[in-house]
C-alpha positions in Angstrom: -108.7 -25.5 67.8 -109.6 -24.3 71.1 -113.1 -23.0 69.8 -113.5 -26.4 68.0 -112.9 -28.3 71.3 -115.2 -25.9 73.2 -118.1 -26.4 70.6 -117.6 -30.2 70.9 -117.7 -30.1 74.6 -120.8 -27.9 74.6 -122.4 -30.4 72.1 -121.4 -33.4 74.3 -123.1 -31.9 77.7 -126.0 -30.7 75.6 -126.6 -34.2 74.1 -126.3 -35.6 77.5 -129.4 -33.8 78.5 -131.3 -34.5 75.4 -134.1 -37.2 74.8 -134.4 -39.2 71.7 -137.0 -37.6 69.2 -138.5 -40.8 68.7 -139.5 -42.7 71.9 -139.3 -46.4 72.2 -142.7 -48.1 73.0 -141.8 -48.6 76.9 -142.9 -46.1 79.3 -139.5 -45.8 80.8 -136.4 -45.0 78.7 -134.7 -48.2 77.2 -131.2 -48.7 76.1 -130.7 -48.7 72.3 -130.3 -52.1 70.6 -126.8 -53.6 70.9 -126.2 -51.8 74.3 -123.7 -53.7 76.3 -125.2 -55.2 79.4 -123.1 -53.5 82.0 -122.9 -54.9 85.8 -124.8 -52.6 88.3 -121.4 -51.4 89.6 -120.7 -49.9 86.1 -123.7 -48.1 85.6 -121.8 -44.8 85.3 -120.0 -46.3 82.3 -123.3 -47.7 80.8 -124.8 -44.2 81.2 -121.7 -42.6 79.4 -121.9 -45.1 76.6 -125.7 -44.3 76.1 -124.8 -40.5 76.1 -122.2 -40.8 73.5 -124.7 -43.0 71.4 -127.1 -39.9 71.7 -124.7 -37.2 70.6 -125.7 -37.1 67.0 -129.5 -36.3 68.2 -128.9 -32.7 68.9 -126.9 -31.6 65.9 -129.3 -33.7 63.6 -132.5 -32.1 65.2 -134.6 -29.9 62.8 -133.7 -26.8 64.6 -131.3 -23.7 63.9 -129.3 -24.8 66.8 -129.0 -28.2 65.3 -128.0 -26.9 61.8 -125.3 -24.6 63.5 -123.7 -27.5 65.4 -123.7 -29.7 62.2 -121.9 -26.8 60.4 -119.5 -26.2 63.1 -118.7 -30.1 63.5 -118.4 -30.4 59.8 -116.1 -27.4 59.3 -113.8 -28.4 62.3 -113.7 -31.9 60.6 -112.5 -30.3 57.3 -110.0 -28.1 59.2 -108.5 -30.6 61.3 -108.2 -33.2 58.4 -106.6 -30.6 56.3 -104.0 -29.6 59.0 -103.3 -33.3 59.6 -102.8 -34.1 55.9 -100.8 -31.0 54.7 -99.0 -29.4 57.8 -95.7 -30.5 58.9 -96.1 -31.2 62.7 -94.9 -33.8 65.3 -96.3 -37.2 65.1 -98.2 -37.2 68.3 -100.1 -33.9 67.3 -100.9 -35.4 63.8 -102.3 -38.6 65.5 -104.5 -36.5 67.6 -105.7 -34.3 64.9 -106.4 -37.3 62.8 -108.5 -39.1 65.6 -110.4 -35.6 66.2 -111.1 -35.1 62.5 -112.2 -38.8 62.0 -114.6 -38.3 65.0 -116.1 -35.0 63.9 -116.6 -36.4 60.3 -118.5 -39.2 61.9 -120.4 -37.0 63.9 -121.2 -34.8 61.1 -122.4 -37.7 59.0 -124.5 -39.2 61.7 -126.0 -36.1 62.4 -127.0 -35.5 58.6 -128.6 -39.0 58.4 -130.4 -38.1 61.5 -131.4 -34.7 60.0 -132.6 -36.0 56.8 -134.2 -39.3 57.8 -138.0 -39.7 57.1 -140.0 -38.7 60.1 -142.0 -41.4 61.6 -145.6 -40.7 61.5 -146.8 -40.4 64.9 -143.6 -39.5 66.6 -143.3 -36.5 68.9 -141.3 -34.8 66.3 -143.8 -35.2 63.7 -146.6 -33.9 66.1 -144.5 -31.0 66.9 -143.6 -30.1 63.4 -147.1 -30.3 62.5 -148.0 -28.1 65.5 -150.9 -30.6 66.4 -150.8 -29.2 70.0 -149.6 -26.1 71.6 -147.1 -26.3 74.3 -149.6 -26.5 77.1 -153.3 -27.5 76.9 -155.9 -28.4 79.4 -157.5 -31.8 79.7 -160.7 -30.6 78.3 -158.8 -28.9 75.4 -156.9 -32.2 74.7 -160.2 -34.1 74.4 -161.8 -31.4 72.0 -158.7 -31.3 69.7 -158.7 -35.2 69.7 -162.1 -35.2 68.1 -160.8 -33.0 65.2 -157.4 -34.1 64.7 -157.1 -37.8 65.9 -157.8 -39.3 62.7 -155.2 -37.1 60.9 -152.2 -38.3 62.8 -150.6 -41.6 61.5 -149.6 -44.1 64.1 -146.1 -45.6 64.2 -145.7 -48.3 61.6 -145.1 -51.7 63.2 -144.9 -55.0 61.4 -145.4 -57.1 64.4 -148.1 -59.7 63.5 -149.2 -59.8 67.1 -150.6 -56.3 67.1 -154.4 -56.9 66.4 -155.2 -53.2 66.6 -154.1 -49.7 67.5 -155.5 -46.4 67.6 -155.1 -42.9 69.2 -156.9 -41.8 72.3 -155.0 -38.6 73.1 -152.9 -37.8 70.0 -150.1 -37.1 69.7 -149.4 -38.5 73.1 -151.1 -41.6 73.9 -152.2 -44.6 71.6 -153.5 -47.9 72.4 -152.2 -51.4 71.2 -154.0 -54.6 71.3 -151.2 -57.1 71.3 -151.5 -60.9 71.3 -149.5 -62.6 74.1 -149.3 -66.1 72.7 -151.6 -68.6 74.2 -152.4 -66.3 77.2 -154.7 -64.1 75.1 -154.7 -60.2 74.4 -153.3 -57.3 76.4 -154.4 -53.9 76.1 -151.3 -51.8 76.2 -151.3 -48.1 76.9 -148.3 -46.4 74.9 -147.4 -43.0 76.5 -144.2 -40.8 75.8 -141.3 -41.8 78.2 -139.8 -39.2 80.4 -136.1 -39.1 81.9 -135.3 -39.0 85.4 -134.7 -35.4 85.6 -138.2 -34.7 83.9 -139.7 -37.0 86.6 -138.3 -34.9 89.2 -139.4 -31.7 87.5 -142.9 -33.4 87.4 -142.9 -34.1 91.2 -141.8 -30.4 92.0 -144.5 -29.1 89.6 -147.0 -31.3 91.4 -145.9 -30.0 94.9 -146.0 -26.4 93.8 -149.4 -26.8 92.3 -150.9 -28.5 95.2 -150.5 -25.5 97.0 -152.7 -23.3 95.1 -155.3 -25.8 94.1 -158.6 -26.0 96.2 -159.6 -29.6 96.2 -162.8 -29.0 98.1 -164.6 -26.6 95.8 -167.1 -28.4 93.6 -168.0 -25.4 91.6 -164.5 -25.1 90.1 -163.3 -28.4 88.7 -159.5 -29.1 88.7 -159.5 -28.7 84.8 -160.8 -25.1 85.2 -158.2 -24.3 88.1 -155.1 -25.5 86.4 -154.5 -23.0 83.8 -151.9 -23.7 81.2 -149.9 -20.4 82.0 -148.9 -21.3 85.4 -148.0 -24.8 84.5 -145.6 -23.8 81.9 -144.1 -21.2 84.0 -143.5 -23.6 87.0 -142.0 -26.1 84.7 -139.7 -23.5 83.3 -138.7 -22.6 86.9 -137.4 -25.8 87.5 -136.2 -26.7 83.9 -135.2 -23.4 82.1 -133.7 -24.9 78.9 -136.5 -27.4 78.3 -137.4 -28.0 74.7 -140.9 -27.1 73.5 -141.8 -30.7 72.5 -140.8 -31.8 75.9 -142.6 -29.0 77.8 -145.9 -30.2 76.0 -145.3 -33.7 77.1 -144.7 -32.6 80.7 -147.8 -30.4 80.6 -149.7 -33.5 79.6 -148.7 -35.5 82.5 -149.5 -32.6 84.8 -153.1 -32.6 83.6 -153.2 -36.4 83.5 -152.2 -36.8 87.2 -154.0 -33.7 88.7 -157.2 -33.0 86.7 -157.4 -36.6 85.3 -157.2 -40.1 86.9 -153.6 -40.5 86.4 -152.5 -43.8 84.7 -156.3 -44.6 84.1 -156.9 -41.3 82.0 -156.1 -42.8 78.7 -158.4 -45.7 79.6 -161.3 -43.1 80.6 -160.9 -41.5 77.2 -161.1 -44.5 75.1 -164.6 -44.9 73.8 -164.2 -48.4 73.1 -164.1 -49.4 76.8 -167.2 -50.0 78.9 -165.7 -51.1 82.2 -162.6 -50.6 83.9 -161.6 -52.7 87.0 -158.7 -53.7 89.4 -158.7 -56.4 91.9 -155.6 -55.8 94.0 -152.0 -54.7 94.2 -149.6 -56.2 91.6 -152.6 -57.4 89.5 -153.2 -55.9 86.0 -156.0 -53.5 85.5 -158.8 -55.2 83.3 -161.0 -53.5 80.8 -164.1 -54.6 78.9 -163.3 -53.8 75.2 -166.2 -53.5 72.9 -164.5 -55.6 70.3 -162.4 -57.8 72.3 -164.2 -58.5 75.5 -162.4 -58.7 79.0 -158.7 -58.1 78.6 -155.9 -57.3 80.9 -154.1 -54.1 80.5 -150.3 -53.1 80.9 -151.2 -51.0 83.9 -150.9 -52.3 87.4 -150.4 -50.8 90.9 -147.5 -51.6 93.0 -147.6 -51.9 96.7 -149.2 -49.0 98.4 -150.2 -47.2 95.2 -153.6 -48.8 95.1 -154.8 -47.4 98.3 -153.7 -44.0 97.4 -155.4 -44.3 94.2 -158.7 -45.4 95.6 -158.6 -42.5 98.0 -158.2 -40.3 95.0 -161.2 -41.7 93.4 -163.2 -41.2 96.4 -162.2 -37.7 96.5 -162.9 -37.1 92.8 -166.4 -38.3 93.6 -166.8 -35.8 96.5 -167.1 -38.9 98.9 -165.4 -40.2 101.8 -164.0 -43.6 102.5 -162.1 -45.1 105.3 -161.3 -48.2 107.3 -164.4 -47.7 109.2 -166.6 -47.3 106.0 -164.5 -49.3 103.5 -167.2 -49.5 100.7 -168.3 -46.7 98.3 -170.5 -46.4 95.4 -170.3 -43.0 93.8 -170.5 -41.1 90.5 -167.2 -39.5 89.0 -167.3 -35.9 87.5 -167.7 -37.2 84.1 -170.9 -39.3 85.1 -169.1 -42.8 85.3 -170.2 -45.1 88.1 -167.4 -46.3 90.4 -167.5 -49.1 93.2 -164.7 -48.8 95.6 -163.4 -51.3 98.5 -160.6 -49.8 100.6 -157.9 -51.6 102.3 -158.0 -55.4 103.1 -161.0 -54.9 105.7 -163.5 -56.8 103.3 -161.2 -57.6 100.3 -158.6 -60.2 100.8 -156.4 -58.8 98.1 -156.7 -55.2 99.3 -158.3 -52.3 97.8 -160.2 -52.5 94.6 -162.4 -50.6 92.2 -164.7 -51.1 89.3 -165.5 -48.3 86.9 -168.6 -48.3 84.6 -168.0 -45.8 81.9 -170.5 -43.2 81.2 -171.4 -42.2 77.5 -170.9 -38.6 77.1 -173.7 -38.9 74.3 -176.5 -40.9 75.4 -177.9 -43.9 73.3 -181.0 -43.3 71.3 -183.4 -45.7 69.7 -181.4 -45.3 66.4 -178.3 -46.5 68.2 -180.0 -49.7 69.4 -181.3 -50.4 65.8 -177.8 -50.0 64.3 -176.4 -52.2 66.9 -179.0 -54.8 66.4 -180.2 -54.9 69.7 -183.8 -54.3 68.6 -185.5 -54.5 65.3 -187.3 -51.5 63.7 -190.6 -53.2 64.1 -190.1 -54.0 67.9 -189.1 -50.4 68.4 -192.0 -49.1 66.7 -194.2 -51.3 69.0 -192.5 -50.0 72.1 -192.7 -46.4 70.6 -196.6 -46.6 70.4 -196.9 -48.4 73.9 -194.6 -45.9 75.9 -196.3 -43.0 73.9 -199.7 -44.2 75.3 -198.4 -44.3 78.9 -198.0 -48.0 79.4 -195.7 -49.4 81.8 -192.7 -51.8 81.5 -189.7 -53.6 83.1 -186.5 -54.4 81.3 -185.0 -57.6 82.9 -181.5 -58.7 82.2 -178.1 -59.7 83.8 -175.1 -57.6 84.5 -173.8 -55.4 81.7 -176.6 -56.6 79.3 -177.6 -53.0 78.5 -180.8 -52.7 80.5 -180.2 -48.9 81.8 -178.9 -48.1 78.1 -182.1 -49.5 76.6 -184.3 -47.7 79.1 -182.6 -44.4 78.6 -182.8 -45.0 74.8 -186.6 -45.8 74.6 -187.4 -43.0 77.0 -187.0 -40.9 74.1 -190.5 -42.2 73.0 -192.1 -40.2 75.9 -194.0 -37.1 74.6 -191.7 -33.9 75.2 -194.2 -32.1 77.3 -195.1 -35.0 79.6 -193.8 -34.5 83.3 -191.2 -37.1 84.0 -189.5 -37.9 87.4 -186.5 -40.3 87.6 -185.0 -41.9 90.7 -181.6 -43.2 90.6 -178.7 -44.5 93.0 -176.3 -43.1 90.5 -176.9 -40.8 87.6 -177.2 -42.4 84.4 -180.3 -41.2 82.8 -180.1 -38.6 80.1 -183.1 -37.0 78.6 -183.8 -34.0 76.5 -187.1 -33.2 78.0 -187.4 -29.9 80.0 -190.3 -31.2 82.1 -188.1 -33.6 83.8 -187.3 -33.8 87.5 -184.0 -36.0 88.3 -183.6 -37.4 91.9 -180.9 -39.4 93.2 -180.5 -41.2 96.7 -178.2 -40.1 99.5 -176.0 -42.3 101.5 -174.2 -41.0 104.3 -171.1 -42.8 105.5 -170.9 -41.2 108.9 -172.0 -43.4 111.7 -174.5 -42.3 114.0 -175.9 -39.5 111.7 -179.3 -39.8 110.3 -180.2 -38.6 106.9 -180.0 -41.4 104.3 -182.6 -41.2 101.5 -183.3 -44.3 99.6 -185.4 -45.2 96.5 -188.3 -46.0 98.7 -188.4 -42.5 100.0 -187.7 -40.8 96.8 -190.5 -43.0 95.2 -193.0 -42.0 98.0 -192.3 -38.4 97.6 -192.5 -38.3 93.9 -196.3 -39.5 94.0 -196.9 -36.0 95.4 -195.2 -34.5 92.3 -198.1 -35.3 89.9 -195.8 -37.0 87.5 -197.2 -38.8 84.1 -193.9 -41.1 83.8 -191.8 -42.3 86.6 -188.6 -43.7 85.6 -186.7 -45.9 88.3 -183.0 -46.9 87.8 -183.3 -50.4 89.3 -185.8 -52.0 91.8 -184.3 -54.4 94.3 -186.2 -54.0 97.6 -189.4 -52.5 99.0 -189.5 -49.7 96.6 -190.7 -52.0 94.0 -194.1 -52.4 95.9 -194.5 -48.5 95.9 -193.6 -48.7 92.2 -196.5 -51.2 91.5 -198.8 -49.1 93.4 -198.0 -46.2 91.3 -198.8 -48.3 88.1 -202.1 -49.2 89.6 -202.8 -45.6 90.3 -202.4 -44.8 86.5 -198.7 -43.6 86.4 -196.7 -45.0 83.6 -193.4 -46.6 84.8 -190.2 -47.6 83.4 -187.7 -49.6 85.5 -185.0 -52.2 85.3 -184.4 -55.4 87.5 -181.6 -58.0 87.3 -183.0 -61.3 86.0 -182.3 -63.5 83.4 -185.8 -64.4 82.1 -189.2 -63.1 82.6 -190.0 -66.1 84.8 -187.0 -65.2 87.1 -188.0 -61.3 87.0 -191.5 -62.5 88.3 -190.0 -64.9 90.9 -187.9 -61.9 92.3 -190.8 -59.5 92.3 -193.1 -61.8 94.1 -190.7 -63.4 96.8 -188.5 -62.0 99.5 -187.3 -59.3 99.8 -189.5 -57.4 97.3 -192.9 -59.2 97.8 -195.2 -57.7 95.4 -198.6 -58.9 95.6 -199.7 -60.9 92.5 -202.7 -59.1 91.9 -200.9 -55.9 91.4 -199.3 -57.3 88.3 -202.4 -56.4 86.2 -201.0 -53.0 85.9 -197.7 -54.1 84.3 -197.9 -54.3 80.7 -194.6 -55.5 79.2 -191.6 -57.2 80.5 -188.4 -56.8 78.2 -185.7 -59.3 78.7 -182.3 -58.7 77.3 -178.7 -60.3 77.5 -175.3 -60.1 76.2 -174.3 -63.1 74.0 -171.7 -64.4 71.7 -172.6 -64.7 68.0 -170.0 -65.4 65.4 -167.2 -65.0 68.1 -168.5 -61.4 68.6 -170.0 -60.3 72.0 -173.5 -58.7 71.1 -176.4 -57.3 73.3 -179.9 -58.4 72.1 -183.5 -58.3 73.3 -184.3 -61.8 73.9 -188.1 -61.4 74.0 -190.8 -59.2 75.0 -193.6 -60.6 77.0 -197.2 -59.3 77.9 -198.1 -59.8 81.4 -201.6 -60.9 82.3 -203.2 -62.0 85.6 -206.1 -64.4 85.7 -208.8 -64.4 88.5 -207.0 -66.8 90.6 -203.9 -64.4 90.8 -201.8 -66.4 88.4 -199.1 -64.5 86.5 -199.3 -65.4 82.8 -196.5 -64.0 80.6 -197.4 -64.0 76.8 -194.4 -63.9 74.3 -195.1 -61.3 71.6 -191.4 -61.0 70.0 -188.4 -63.3 70.4 -184.9 -63.5 69.0 -183.6 -66.1 66.9 -180.0 -66.8 67.8 -179.2 -68.9 64.8 -180.0 -66.1 62.3 -179.6 -63.2 64.6 -183.1 -61.9 63.7 -186.4 -61.1 65.5 -189.6 -62.8 64.9 -193.2 -61.8 65.8 -194.7 -64.8 67.9 -198.2 -63.7 68.7 -200.5 -62.3 66.2 -202.4 -60.1 68.7 -201.3 -58.1 71.7 -203.7 -57.0 74.4 -201.9 -53.7 75.1 -202.4 -52.8 71.5 -206.1 -53.4 71.6 -206.4 -51.2 74.8 -204.7 -48.5 73.0 -207.0 -49.0 70.1 -209.9 -48.9 72.3 -208.8 -45.9 74.0 -208.1 -44.0 70.6 -211.2 -45.4 68.8 -208.8 -46.9 66.2 -209.5 -49.9 63.9 -206.9 -52.8 63.8 -205.9 -51.5 60.3 -205.2 -47.9 61.8 -203.2 -49.7 64.6 -201.2 -51.3 61.9 -200.8 -48.1 59.9 -199.4 -46.3 63.1 -196.9 -49.0 63.7 -195.9 -49.1 60.1 -195.4 -45.3 60.1 -193.0 -45.4 62.9 -191.2 -48.3 61.5 -190.5 -46.7 58.4 -189.4 -43.4 60.1 -186.8 -45.4 62.2 -185.6 -47.4 59.1 -185.1 -44.2 57.2 -183.4 -42.4 60.2 -181.1 -45.3 60.9 -179.2 -44.9 57.6 -179.1 -41.0 57.8 -176.4 -39.1 59.6 -176.9 -39.3 63.2 -179.2 -36.4 64.3 -178.7 -34.3 67.5 -180.8 -36.0 70.4 -183.0 -33.0 70.7 -183.8 -32.9 67.1 -184.6 -36.7 67.2 -186.7 -36.1 70.2 -188.7 -33.5 68.4 -189.1 -35.4 65.3 -190.4 -38.4 67.4 -192.9 -36.2 69.1 -194.0 -34.6 65.8 -194.6 -38.1 64.5 -196.6 -39.2 67.3 
């Protein structure tokens, strides 16, 4: 009997420390359904009540320890029951034995029900049983495994009709739910595994221990490379020796999320469906721009004091400095995403804020533009022939209309061996060309120190590098005059500008602060206008029109529309039967009009066939484009 009581006590204290195998959706542990609402002064009673409810979890777990405990409790229930029924003992002892037998029997039955219940797909228990992840992996390993196994892990089944969509971003730890909140719209909800108060303390101690050995100012060794799995596991076990393997993997996930990742935003950064992430102040939800649902709030918000620390961490990740004397920062995060930060309430009434423009790991190609319907195969074939023959163009559009994405994609039409010089404020252009020189501006935030390098300075220096193509991320100032001078001296240029139409683009270029002389527009061949629109309740990006630019003897700039998009049918149509830029190419190559049409048709057929094929590697696509050209 003493042994039975000792096993029960060990079971009880072990059960107190254990976490339910299937986490509730909330980030923090929630009380089971039907739990009494105890007053604050009776929290000890509530805690004890919850611990009693969780007793069957440990013997019911699919482990050898759980099987042994179930067998012991079952045998003890039988023994105490037999003794109570058939042995002549004093009444008080019989009552105690009966109560003990019934309790042990209930515990055994509850443990067996828990043991043989169907494992909920997507739960941590299912993931551990399937050995989806080892106990400790790095952030980069998480991402690599995600691409291979994410589709094989089932999500938790929920019958809530308000859940519009759910999908994994870091299985088996994090998944996303898009939930409808009545008339207030949708909410982007991040579902992460909950942790207990003890595990939270262990994480904090682990962070403090790791910070002592991590060198933050070493740009050649990213945090992902410095935080090895073995030290993390060893440190966690130092603070929590008897931690279960499934909980160890969860704590390791949080360590890498908060140290080498972006903390609570890491799941958002790993979601390929998101384009922008922004926060406008403390105690306000973080907003995202979802490719399918547009701009929606998330379940993430920063409490008082947390946002200031987070934007300092963002600046640190970008290897930049931000302070009260220099409260604004434009930078590039290690993964390539652009970030704009304001610190404290110096210039922002709501305090610190940030906006992250996510960076695609794989650059967009002309085939992606074709699949998304941004351009037609005929228009892309036209742009292919134009860019290949070193013509200049500007892509105009509003914010988030896809200007830089389009410029990066159609830059694949540049011959592989051509000398390319790109100039940007933040790195976004990705090209497979080897003869490509990428330049970035430099802005020093330290007052009184000279050394800023702007686009104008980069553009002037690039003229001495004998480029055949010059790509400028965006023109907004005096660098536009130098860009047009480069056009007039025979350099092919590609650039973007913020403008809603071709007329607005011309007005911006010809007035303050840019002031490009009108006669210099004769070197500009095309203006592509692009926008983000709503069609059939979906947000889509489309090329609105392509205009050819001509200048008469009086200096009047005349845009001639060649192609336009029909919003009613979501199709493109050719407006002008002839294009002066094609006539110039035909004269330069000695082609007849029929040969020009044949070249266009050849490229259009290639794009149409390649669109329906499996997506090729960007370098293979560049070689195929080069060979056809």
